[in-house]
N, C-alpha and C positions, 0 to 999 in steps of 0.2 A: 323754094317751096316752104311754106310755114311748117314748122315741126315742133313737137313737144319732146323734151328731153329731161331725164332725171339729172340731178346735179352731178352724179357720178359720171354720167355720159358726157357732160361738159368737160370734166377733168380728163377723161379718156381722149376726147377730141383735141383738147389743148396739147396733150402729150404727142398725139399723132402729127399735128401740124408743126409742132416744135418740141422735139423730145426734151431739150434742155429747159424750155419754159414750163412744160408740163411737169417735168421732174422737180423743178424748183417749187412749183405750186404744191405738189404732193408732199415734198419735204417740209414746206412751210406749214401745211395743215397738220402734218404729223407732229411737228414741234409744238404747235399750239395745243394739240390734244394731249401731249405727253410731258412737256417740259415742266419740271417742278418750280422753275424760276418765275419770279413775278414778271408780269407784262410791263412794257414801257409805260411811263406815266401817261395818264389820260386814256389808256386803252382798257377795255373790259377784261375781267379776270379770265385767263385762259383755262384754268383747271376745271371749269364747269362746262366747257364746250362738249357737245354730244355728237356722236355719229351713230345713228340708229342702226342696229344689226351689225355693227362692226366689231369683230372679235379682237382687233388690234388697232394700232394708231392710224394706220394707212390702209385704205381698201375698204371692203365691205359694201354696204348698201348706199354709201354716199350721205352727205349732210342732210338730215331730216330735222323736223321739229323735235324738241326734247321729249315731248310726249304727245300722244294722240289728242286731238281736239276738234270739236265741231260746234257750229253756232257761235263761233268766235269772231273777232274783228282783226283786220290788218290795215295799218295806217302808214302811208309813206311819210317819212320825216323830212325835214328841210335839207338834211345832208344826203338824202337818197336812200338811207336805210329804211327798213320796214319793221314797224313795231306790231307784234302779234299779242293780243290780249284775250284772256278769258277762254270760254269753252265749257263744256259740261264738266262740272266739279273741278275746274282748273283755275287756280289762283296765280300760278307762275306765269310770267310774261317773258318774251324773248325778242331780240332784234336780229334782223338778217342784214348782213353786209354783202351787197351784190358784187363788189369788186373782188372780195376774197371768197365769196360763195360759202360763207360760214354763218352760224348762229351763235349769238352770245346771250347769256342770261340778262334780264332787265329788271330783276326784282320781282316782288309779288304784290298783287292787289291785296288790299286789306280785307276784301270780301270776294270770294270766287263768284263768277257770274257768267251767264250766257244770254243770248238775245238782248244784249246791251248795245250801246253805241260807243264809238271812239272817234273823236273829231279833232283834226289838226287845227290849232288856233294860230292866229297871226303872229303870236309871240313865240311860236315854235313848240309850245307844249301840246299835249294830247289830253283832251277832256273825255273821260269815261263816265257815262251816265246810266243809272238804272240797270234793268235786266232781271233775270231770275237767279236767285241765290240759294235754291234748295227747298224752300218752303213757301215763299211768297215773293211777289214782285218787290224790287228794291227802289228806295228813294236816294240811296247813297251815291255820292259823286266823288271821283278821284281824278287827279291829273298827274301825268308823267312829264318830268322835266329832262329832256335829253342832255342838257348841259351838265347836270349833276347826277343823272341816271338814278333818280329817286322818284318815289310815289308820295303824294301828299293828299290829304282829304280836302274837299271844298264844301261849300254850303250845299245841303241836300236839296233835291227837287221838292217842290210843294206837294207833289203826289207821286207815290210809288208807281212804277210802270215798267213793262217789258214789251218787246215787239213794237217799239216806237221808232221815230226817226229823230236825228239831231243834225242840223244843217248849218254850216258856217255862212253867215250873211256877209254882204259886202262891207258892212259897217263894223265887222269883227265880232258881233254878237252871235250866239248860237241859238237857233230856233228848235225847240223840242216839241214834237207833235204826237198826240194820241197815244196808242198802245193799250195794254190791258193793266188794270189796277186790281187790287184785292176784291173790289166789288163789281168788276166787269170792265167792258171796253170804255175808253175815255174819249171825250170830245175836247178836252182842255189842251192848251198849248202854253209853253213857258219860254222865257228869254233869259239867256245867261250872259252877263256882262263880264267879259274876261279881264277887264281892268280892275274892277273891285270885287270880282268873284261872287256876285249876288244874282238872285233870280227874281224875275218879275213876270206878271201875267202877260200872255200874248193873245188873250181873248179866247173865244170858243169857236170851234168848228161847227158848221151846220150839221155835220154827220159824225158821230163817234166812229172811230176806226182803229184797227191795228193791222200789221202786215201790209201797210201801204208803202208808197214811195214819196219822197220829197226832193224836188230838184230846183236849184237856183237858176232862174232864167237870166237872159242877158240884161234885162232892165232891173235886176236885183230882186224881183219878186220871186216867190216860191210856189211852185206847182205841186200840190198834193193830190195823188191819184189813187183810186181804188182802195183795196184793203178789205178787211172783214168787219162788218158792222154788228148788228144783232142777229145772229144766226143766218147771215147771208153775205155773200161777196158783193162788192159795190161797183157801180159804174160811176158814181158821183165823183167829180173833181172840184177842187177849190184852190183859190190863189190867195196867198198872204202878201200884204203890202207892208214892208218894214217902215215906210215913211209915215203911214197913218196907223200902224199897229192894228190892222183890220183885215177881215176875210171877205172874199166875194166869190160867187159861183163861177166855175169854168165849164166849158162844154163837157158832157158826160162821155166816158169811154164807150167805145162801140160794143165792148163786151165786159161784163163784170169779171173782176179778177183780184186775187190776193196772191202773195208769194211770188210776185212778178219782179221785173227790174225796170228802171227808168234811167235813160242815159241822155245827157245833153249833147246834141250833135254839133258839129262845127258850123252848121248853118243856122244855129239858134233854135232849131226844133227839138222835140224830145221824143226819143224812141222808147216805147214800152213793149216788153216781150214776155210771152208765156204767162206763168202763174196757173192758178186753177180757179174754177168758178164754184167750187164746193166739193167736198169729199176728196177722193184720191185722183179724180180725173184731171190731168194736166192739160194745158192749152198749147196749140201750135201757132196760134195767131199772134200778130204783132201790129202795132198801130203807132202813128206819129201825130204829136200835138203841135199845132202851129200857133204860137203866141199872138201872131198878127191878127188871126181870125178867131182865136179861142175855140177852135174845133179840132176834132180828131179825124184821121183818114187811115185806111188800111195800109199796111206796110208789107204785104205779102206774107204767106205762111212760112214758118220755119220748116226744115225737113223733119224735125223731131219735136214731139210734144215735150214740154218740160216746165217744171216749177222748182223753186229753191235753187236756182242756178245763178250764174254771174253774167254780167255784161260789162265789158270794158272798152272804152274809147281808145283806139290806137292812134299813133302819131300820124298815120295817113288818112285819118278821118273815118275809117271803117270801125265796126263794133264787133268785138270778139265775144261770143256767147259760149260758155263752157258748162258741161255737166248738168246737174239737177236731177229731179225725180220724174219718172214716167210710170205712173201707177205706184207700185211698190219697188220698182227697180231704180238703181242709181246709175246715171248715164255717164259714159266716157266720151260720147260724141261731141264734136265742136263745130260751130258754124260762124260764118262771117257775114255781116250785113254791110252792103255798099250803099250809102245814102245818095250818092250821085246817080247810080243806076237804079236804085230802089229794088235791089235784088239780094237774094240769099245764096250762099255757096257753102258747101261742106269744107271743113278745114282739118280733116284728120280726126284723131282721137287721143285722149289722154291715156296713160298707161293703166289707170284705174278709174272705174266709175265712182263718182262722188257727188254728194249734194251737201248743202250747208257748209260749203268751203268758202275760201276767199280768192280773189284774183286781183292783183295789184300791178299797175303799170310802173315799171322801173324807169329810171332816167335814161337808160340805154335803149329803151323801146321794147324790151322783153316784158313778158307778163309772168309774175310769180304766182303760182297756184299752191295753196297750203291747206292741208288737213281736209276735214269734212267727214261725212258718213259714207261708208262703203258697205259692201255686201256682208262683211263680218263685223261691222261696228265702226268705231272711231278710227280715223287715219292720222298717222304722223308723217306721211310721205309728202314730198315737195316736188313740184315739177316747174319747168320753165318753158314758156312758149316763145319761139323766135319767129317773127314775121318774115 
């Protein structure tokens, strides 16, 4: 049966299944947290590893983020580790090692930011673009190099933007779409060339939008769906063709929505879930886009209305939906969508209600949940979902 567990619970289970294995892991974690000696060459610095709420080197609340963060990004690296960037007033970054279930510092962004993007490039680096930096949308761009564990600036966007999307194309370029700029919602799109580090125009959308989704289809085109236009949530969808660097209309969503999710399914279709149509009223509905016909169809209602949630494709082809907002409440409930049966099923609950969090599929098939907003503000807690 699928379960959510804190990282501390995983350590306890390891010890119960094999006392010596569990003890060795706890001792190793204790040494990493307390040893004044330098780590082996090529390993991150041990002295900055954090265990939130732990009064000593071993025990306590289990490995958590070094600090609470929400509206951040989590990106799985080529080696299976997960890089977490940004959040409200947070410039520090950190990486999660799934094998050791520990967090390591990964340096600081030159500019703290949230509602940004963080995209894994084909060369293994992570491109961070735009976002909100405290007073205005940002045009600045930075990239993280896992080989050197350093951050470097790159050429800025042509336009400052937050609430946009950044999607890796099959040719290695990154497509940045829409968002909000200093003067309002944007219809512009830009292309990043990861080889020479430059930006070029990717044309104009038919509809300005932010809070939308952008999904690479099997044929390499990008489906942009929904979002918020000028004082209204959108049904309009558009498709970008990298070969011609042009946009064309796609079938409209059955329901206007922003703050939703879009997930490419194993059958090549795209599942869109939840969001809201305006105000605080979240949606229960889900729909599926068929690229062969360019049309949308109902995908059955979820058990729970939600927006600002996550949706993660699992190894078995099902989609895990976690948390989000229902009115002013932060949700802990979790659901699974089965594309073969076209049905939804409840999948338990997280230990804490959260929205604006991240959910990242690990190489071992588990899903790492980090941070978000809870009832009392920003969260630093971390949970693992095991199918």
